[in-house]
N, C-alpha and C positions, 0 to 999 in steps of 0.2 A: 504494500500500500504506500502510495506517494505521500509526501508531506502535505501537499495541497488537499488531498482527500481527507487526511486526518483533521486538517483545519476546518474543512466543511462539516465534518461530523461534530466537531467541538462547537461550531457555530449553531448547528442544529440543536444541540443540547441546550445552549444558552437561550435560544428563541423559544424552545419548548417550555423551559422552566419559567421564563419571564412572560411568555405569551404576548410578546411585543417585539417587533423588529426595531423600533426606535430605542426601547430600553436595552435591547441586546447590543445595539451600537454603542450606547453610553457605557455599558458594562465592559465591552471589549476595547473601547477607545478608538473606534473607527467610524466612518461615515455610514449612515443607514443604507446608502446604495450598495456599499460593500457587503453588508449583511444580506440584502435582497439578491445580489449577484451570486453569493455563495450558496444560498438555499436553492436558487433556480438551477445552478449547475449540478447540485446534488440530486435534485428531482429529475433532471434530464439524464443523469448517469444511472440512477436506479430505475428510471422509467415509471415512477409512481409519484402522484401528488401527495405531499406530506402535510401540507397546511391548507386549511380553508382561509382565504383572505378576503376581508372587506375593507372599506376605508376606515372603519373604526375598530376592528377587532381581528385577532389572529387565533385560530384554533386548530388543533391537530385533527387530521383525518383519521379514520379507523386504522389505515395503514401506518400513519404517523405515530399513533398511540402504541401500536405493536412494535414499531421500530424503536421507539423511545424505551419501552420496557426491556427490549433485548440489548440496547446499546448502553444504557445507563450503568448496569453492573460492570460492563467491560471497561468503561472509562473510570469507574471507581477502582478497579484493580490496577489500572495504570497509575492513578493517583497514589494508591497504596505503595506501589513499586517505587515511585519517585520519593515518597516519604521515607521508605526504608533506606534509600541511599543516604538520607540525612544522617543515619547512624554512623556513617563512615566519613563524615565531614566535620571539620572543626567549627564551621558556622552554618546555620540553617540556610536553605534556599527554597524557592518556590513561593506559592501564594497561600496565605492563611485567611480564610473567609470567616468572619465573625458577625453574628447578629445580636443586637441588644436593644432595649427600649430607648426611644428617642429622648425621653425626659432625663435619663441618667447617663447618656452617652458622654456629654462634656465632663461630668464629674469623674467618670471612670477612665476616659482615654486622654483627657487634655494634656496630662504631663507624661504620658507613656509613649505616644506615637513617635516623637522625634528621637528620643534615646534608643528606642527599639530598632528603628531603621538605620540609625547611625552605627550602632553596634553590630548590626546584622545586614550588611550591604547586599547580600544575595536574597533577602527576604522581601516579599511584597505583602502588604496588609490591605485586605479588602473588607471594609466595614459597612454594614447596612443597618442603619438605625431606624426602627419602626416600632410603633406600639401595637401592630398587628401580631397576634399569636401565630407563630409559624412552626412547622416541623423542620428542624434544621437538617435532618437527613434527607427528607423529600426535596428540599430546596437547595441542597448542595453546599451547606455550611460545614466548616470544620468544628465549630463550637458556637455556643451562645452564652449570653450572660443574663441571668434572671435572679429573682429572689428564690430562696431555698424552698419555700412551701409550694412553689408552682412548678416544680420539676417532676418529671415522670420517673418511675422506678428503674427504667432501663438505661438511665443516664448516669455517668460518673460525674459527680459534682465536687468542685474544689472551691472552698470559700476564699474570696479575694478581698472582701471589704467587710468591716464590722456592720452593725446595725445602722440603718438610716431612719430618719424621722420626717414625717410631714409637718408642715407648719400652716396654721390658719392666720392670715395677715390681712390688714386693711390699712389704707392710707389716712392720715389726718384729714385730707380733703374730703374723703367719703364720709367720715364721721361728722365733719362740719356741715356738709351739704344735707345730710339726712337728719341731723340732730340726734342720732342714736349713740348709745354707748357700746363699747366692745362686749360681745357676748361672754357670759360667765359659764354657761353650760351648753352642750350641743342643742338642746331644745330651743335655746334663744335664737338659733340661726333662722328659725321660721319667721322672725321679725326683720330679717336682713335681706338685702340684695346680694346674691352670691354669683360668682363667676363659675359657670358649670363647665365640666370637661366631657367631651364626647369621644368615645372609643372609635377606632376605625370601623367597627361593626355597626356603628350608629347608636349603640346603647349609651345612656348617660351615666356617668360614674356617681355613685352615692358616697358621700364623705364618711369615712370610717374612723371610729374613736374607740378607745379602750381605757379603763381605769379600774384598778382594784378587782380585776377579773370580770368586770362588766364590759360588754362589747355592744356598740351601737352603730347603726348605719342611718344616715340622715339624707333624705331626698331633698336637696336644696332647690330653691327657686331663684330666678334672677333673669334680667333682660339680656344677658350675654352668655353665649355658649361657644367654646373654642375647642380646638383639638391639639393644642400644644402649650406646654408650661411657660415657654418664653413669652408668648402673647398674654398668657394669664397674669404673669408678673407685671407686664407693661400695663395691662388693663387695671390692675390693682393700684399701681402707681398713679394712674390717671383718675382714680376715684370712682371706678365703675362698680365696685363692690368688694366683698370679701373673696379671697382666693385660698385654695387648698393646694399647696405646692410643696415640692421637696425643700427641706430646710436649707440645704446648701445653695439653692438658687436665690435666696433672699438674705443671706448673711450680711452682705454689705449694706443693703437697704435697712435692715434692722439696726445695724450699727449707727448709721447716720440719721435715723429717725424718719426716713421717708416712708417706711412701713412700720406698723405696730403689730406685735404678736398677741394672739389671744388663744384661749383654750389649750394652753401649753400642757397642762397636766392631763389632758385627754388625748394628746397626740403620742400614742405609744410607739416605741421603736418597731420598725419592720425587721423581718428576718434578714440576715446579711446577704450580700450579693454573692452569687456563685458563678464561676465559669463552668460550663457543663459540655459534655461531648458523649457520643454513643459508647456504651460499654464494650461493644464488639470491635471497636477500632483501636489500634495502637496510637499512642500520642506521638505525633511527628515532632521533629526537632524545632520546627518553626512555632508550633503551638506551645511547646515547652518554653521557648524563649519569650513568647508573649505572656505566658502564665508567670514566669519568673519576674518579668518587668512589672506586671500588675501587682504582684506581692511586694516588690521592692518599693513601689510608690504608694503603698498603703500606709495608714497611720503607724507610727513607730511601735506602739504598744501591741499592735496586732500582728506584726510581721513574724515574730517567733511562734505565735500561737497557731498560725495557719500555714506553716511551711512544710506540711507533709508532701512527699512526692506523689504525683498521681499514679 
C-alpha cells in the first residue's frame, strides 16, 4: 500500500469521526478541498460511495459504516505499534489527543502546554475542550480529564488535581440595581436573578449545594442563559445576576471586590480531577509525559500524595 493510500484512509477516519469535511480540514490542518479530493479519490479507487453528502451534512453510507468498522481497529493497532516504539526512545513522539470540559481547560492546561512541548520536541498535543459527554475510545482520544465520580469502571483513573469548588458570586452593581441582599441560604436564590448554564444537550444545569450531609439542587430562574463560564463571569461583572462558576475563575474579581461571594458554606468541594484512559490500552510515553507534567504543576501539597505510576 502506497503512502498516499494510507493518507486517504486516515482522512476517511477523520471525516467519519467528525462527520464534517470542514472540521476534518481544521483537524488535519489542510484546506477543505484537500479533504474532498482525498475522499473522492478513495471512493473512485474502491468503487463505492462512502459518504452521503448534502450542503449541510455528511453521513456514512451503509458501505461506509462497514468500512469504518473494519478499518478503525486496524488503525488502532498501528497507533499501538507506534506507541510501543516510544518505549525505546529517550523522548516521546507522536500525537496525544486529550478531551476535557471547557470550563476547567484553562485551569488544568494553562501552565502545562509550553513546558510539555519544550521538553518533548517530538510530541504533539491535540486538545479538544467541550462540555459534551463523549466516549473517548469511540472518538479516538488517548485520554480524558473529568471528575472522579463521573468515570466508568472500565477506565484507569489517575488523580491530577485536588478538590475544586464552585462559587456563587454577584457584583455590587447587581445588588445596587435590585436593592437585594446577598442570599444566606440556597432557598433565597428564588428571590434573585440568576445566570443559568445550558449543557450542550440543551438541559439547564441546576445549582448544587451541600452542607453537613444535606444535599440540595436549586432550579434557578433568570433572564440570561449561557453555555460557557467565561461569559457567565462577564455577565456577573456587568450586573446581570448571580453566577455559579468555578472558584478559580473569579479569584481575582473576589480579591479586588468587583464580585462578592455568597453561600460559601454551601459550596462543597467537588471530587478531584482525574486523567483517565481505557484499561485495555498501555500508556504511551507521550501520555506518561503529559501525566507527569500535570502532576508537576499541581499544588505542592498534592504532588506527593498522587504520584503513583499508572
